C-alpha positions as CSV (number, residue, x, y, z in Angstrom):
1,X,0.1,-12.9,19.5
2,X,-1.3,-11.1,16.1
3,X,1.8,-10.1,14.2
4,X,1.4,-7.0,11.7
5,X,4.2,-7.4,8.7
6,X,4.8,-5.2,6.4
7,X,6.4,-6.6,3.4
8,X,8.7,-5.9,0.2
9,X,6.6,-3.7,-2.3
10,X,9.0,-5.0,-5.3
11,X,12.1,-6.0,-4.3
12,X,12.0,-9.1,-1.9
13,X,15.6,-8.0,-0.6
14,X,13.4,-5.4,1.4
15,X,12.5,-7.8,4.6
16,X,13.6,-7.1,7.4
17,X,15.2,-9.4,9.4
18,X,12.9,-9.8,12.7
19,X,10.3,-10.6,9.7
20,X,11.8,-13.1,8.4
21,X,12.3,-15.1,12.3
22,X,8.8,-13.9,13.0
23,X,7.4,-15.9,9.7
24,X,9.3,-18.8,10.9
25,X,7.6,-18.8,14.2
26,X,4.1,-18.6,13.8
27,X,1.9,-21.3,13.5
28,X,-0.2,-19.7,10.5
29,X,0.1,-16.7,8.3
30,X,-3.5,-14.4,7.4
31,X,-2.3,-13.3,3.5
32,X,-4.2,-10.8,1.2
33,X,-3.3,-13.8,-1.9
34,X,-1.5,-16.6,-0.7
35,X,-0.2,-17.2,-4.3
36,X,1.4,-14.0,-4.1
37,X,2.9,-14.4,-0.8
38,X,4.5,-17.7,-1.9
39,X,6.6,-16.2,-3.4
40,X,8.5,-14.3,-1.1
41,X,8.3,-17.3,1.3
42,X,10.2,-19.6,-1.0
43,X,12.5,-17.0,-2.2
44,X,13.3,-17.2,1.9
45,X,12.5,-21.2,1.9
46,X,9.8,-20.3,4.8
47,X,6.9,-22.7,4.6
48,X,4.5,-22.4,6.9
49,X,0.5,-22.7,6.8
50,X,-0.9,-19.8,4.5
51,X,-5.0,-18.2,4.4
52,X,-6.4,-16.1,2.4
53,X,-8.2,-13.2,4.0
54,X,-9.2,-10.7,1.7
55,X,-11.7,-8.0,0.5
56,X,-14.7,-10.5,0.2
57,X,-14.2,-12.7,2.9
58,X,-12.7,-10.3,5.4
59,X,-15.9,-10.8,7.8
60,X,-15.8,-14.4,8.2
61,X,-12.1,-15.3,7.8
62,X,-12.0,-12.4,10.4
63,X,-13.6,-14.1,13.2
64,X,-12.0,-17.4,12.0
65,X,-8.5,-16.1,12.8
66,X,-10.2,-14.6,16.3
67,X,-10.2,-18.1,17.2
68,X,-7.4,-19.3,16.4
69,X,-5.8,-16.2,18.7
70,X,-8.0,-16.9,21.3
71,X,-6.5,-20.5,21.6
72,X,-3.3,-19.4,22.0
73,X,-2.2,-19.4,18.2
74,X,0.4,-17.0,16.7
75,X,-0.9,-15.0,13.4
76,X,1.3,-13.1,11.0
77,X,-1.0,-11.0,9.1
78,X,0.3,-9.5,5.4
79,X,-0.7,-7.8,2.9
80,X,0.2,-8.0,-0.9
81,X,2.9,-5.7,-0.7
82,X,4.0,-3.2,1.5
83,X,1.9,-2.1,5.4
84,X,-1.0,-4.4,6.6
85,X,-3.8,-2.3,7.5
86,X,-3.2,0.9,5.2
87,X,-6.2,0.8,2.0
88,X,-6.7,-3.1,2.8
89,X,-8.7,-5.4,5.2
90,X,-6.3,-6.3,7.7
91,X,-7.4,-2.8,9.6
92,X,-10.8,-5.1,10.2
93,X,-8.6,-7.9,11.7
94,X,-6.2,-5.3,14.1
95,X,-9.5,-3.3,15.1
96,X,-11.3,-6.6,16.3
97,X,-8.3,-7.9,18.2
98,X,-8.2,-4.6,20.0
99,X,-11.5,-4.9,20.7
100,X,-11.3,-8.5,21.9
101,X,-7.9,-8.0,23.8
102,X,-5.8,-10.2,21.6
103,X,-1.7,-9.1,22.0
104,X,-0.7,-7.1,18.5
105,X,2.8,-6.1,17.6
106,X,3.4,-4.4,14.3
107,X,6.7,-5.3,12.6
108,X,7.7,-2.4,10.8
109,X,8.5,-1.7,7.0
110,X,8.0,-0.7,3.6
111,X,4.7,1.8,2.6
112,X,4.9,3.3,-0.6
113,X,3.4,6.1,-0.1
114,X,6.5,6.9,2.1
115,X,8.8,5.9,-0.4
116,X,7.5,8.0,-2.8
117,X,6.8,11.2,-0.2
118,X,10.7,10.9,0.0
119,X,12.0,10.7,-3.6
120,X,9.9,13.4,-3.8
121,X,11.6,16.2,-2.6
122,X,8.6,18.2,-1.9
123,X,8.3,18.6,2.3
124,X,8.0,16.1,4.8
125,X,7.2,17.8,7.9
126,X,3.6,17.4,7.2
127,X,1.5,15.6,4.7
128,X,-2.0,14.0,3.9
129,X,-2.1,10.8,2.3
130,X,-5.4,10.6,0.1
131,X,-5.4,7.3,-0.7
132,X,-6.9,6.1,-4.2
133,X,-8.8,8.8,-6.1
134,X,-11.9,8.5,-6.7
135,X,-12.3,6.4,-10.0
136,X,-15.0,9.1,-11.8
137,X,-14.6,11.7,-13.4
138,X,-16.5,14.3,-11.4
139,X,-16.3,12.7,-8.1
140,X,-12.4,12.5,-8.5
141,X,-12.5,16.2,-9.9
142,X,-14.3,17.0,-6.4
143,X,-12.0,14.9,-4.5
144,X,-8.6,17.6,-6.4
145,X,-10.6,20.6,-5.3
146,X,-10.5,19.5,-1.6
147,X,-7.3,18.2,-2.1
148,X,-6.2,21.7,-3.9
149,X,-7.1,23.6,-0.2
150,X,-4.5,21.9,1.9
151,X,-2.0,23.7,3.0
152,X,1.0,20.9,3.5
153,X,2.0,17.8,1.0
154,X,-0.6,15.3,-0.8
155,X,-0.1,12.1,-1.9
156,X,-2.7,9.7,-3.5
157,X,-2.6,6.4,-5.3
158,X,-3.8,5.7,-8.8
159,X,-4.0,3.1,-10.7
160,X,-2.0,2.1,-14.3
161,X,-5.8,2.2,-16.4
162,X,-7.0,5.5,-14.6
163,X,-3.2,7.2,-14.2
164,X,-3.6,9.3,-17.6
165,X,-6.8,10.4,-16.7
166,X,-6.4,11.7,-13.6
167,X,-3.7,13.7,-14.4
168,X,-6.1,15.5,-17.1
169,X,-7.7,16.4,-14.6
170,X,-5.0,17.3,-12.1
171,X,-3.8,20.1,-14.4
172,X,-7.3,21.5,-14.4
173,X,-7.3,21.8,-10.8
174,X,-3.5,22.4,-10.4
175,X,-2.8,23.9,-13.3
176,X,0.9,24.4,-13.9
177,X,2.3,23.1,-9.9
178,X,5.0,21.3,-10.1
179,X,4.4,17.4,-9.2
180,X,6.1,14.2,-8.5
181,X,4.7,10.6,-10.0
182,X,6.3,7.7,-8.7
183,X,5.7,3.9,-10.0
184,X,7.8,0.7,-9.9
185,X,9.3,1.9,-6.2
186,X,12.0,-0.6,-5.0
187,X,11.8,-2.6,-9.0
188,X,14.3,-2.5,-11.8
189,X,11.9,-0.2,-13.8
190,X,11.7,2.3,-10.5
191,X,10.7,5.8,-12.5
192,X,10.3,8.8,-10.6
193,X,8.9,12.1,-12.5
194,X,9.0,15.8,-11.4
195,X,6.9,17.8,-13.7
196,X,3.2,19.4,-14.1
197,X,0.5,17.1,-14.4
198,X,-0.2,17.8,-18.2
199,X,3.8,16.8,-19.0
200,X,3.5,13.8,-17.1
201,X,0.6,13.1,-19.2
202,X,2.3,13.4,-22.6
203,X,5.7,11.2,-21.1
204,X,3.4,8.6,-20.3
205,X,0.7,8.2,-23.1
206,X,3.8,7.6,-25.5
207,X,4.3,4.7,-23.4
208,X,1.8,2.2,-21.6
209,X,1.6,3.1,-18.1
210,X,2.1,0.1,-16.1
211,X,2.7,-0.4,-12.3
212,X,0.7,1.1,-9.7
213,X,1.6,5.3,-9.4
214,X,2.2,6.8,-6.6
215,X,1.1,10.9,-7.0
216,X,3.0,13.7,-4.6
217,X,1.4,17.1,-4.5
């Protein structure tokens, strides 16, 4: 069985009882970063073998994990934080398991874009998750222009290094539309800012932006 296990996006107490039971029962835990997952496992006194499964080894390691599953082993798949398969290499292993008729199940839990959507207060009956915005300015503005034509709530991820530049582009494309920017979700310094792109940019410019950001439009 391949267990796809969602893990906390910040607060370690957001793990589920079922996830802990799975970690204790499987033969191996496949992690984006074994050092990161070790913090969670140590917190709950779980001692199980782990192996790295990340972007650059996703093809060879997926074949290795598939071999273990075919031998009858139980494997848990986790990302650094949140739900595996969303913007991480877990997608490759999940699809490989499906193609090879491996039994799999999902142990639900946090996803940052869902947290931000709920906290934003924006309509959630229909929404579009756009993932990370492009790195380069021209591509990013073109992406935002395309998103501006959607008639539903739009959610994007952005890094601390590019959030100010992205807010500048958001101001150009969306003007004074009220958006929401959330960061450090579930953590001690969780912050949800509701304002225009320009005013949010000014607020963040005064303090060095940290953490991963979720933008809700």
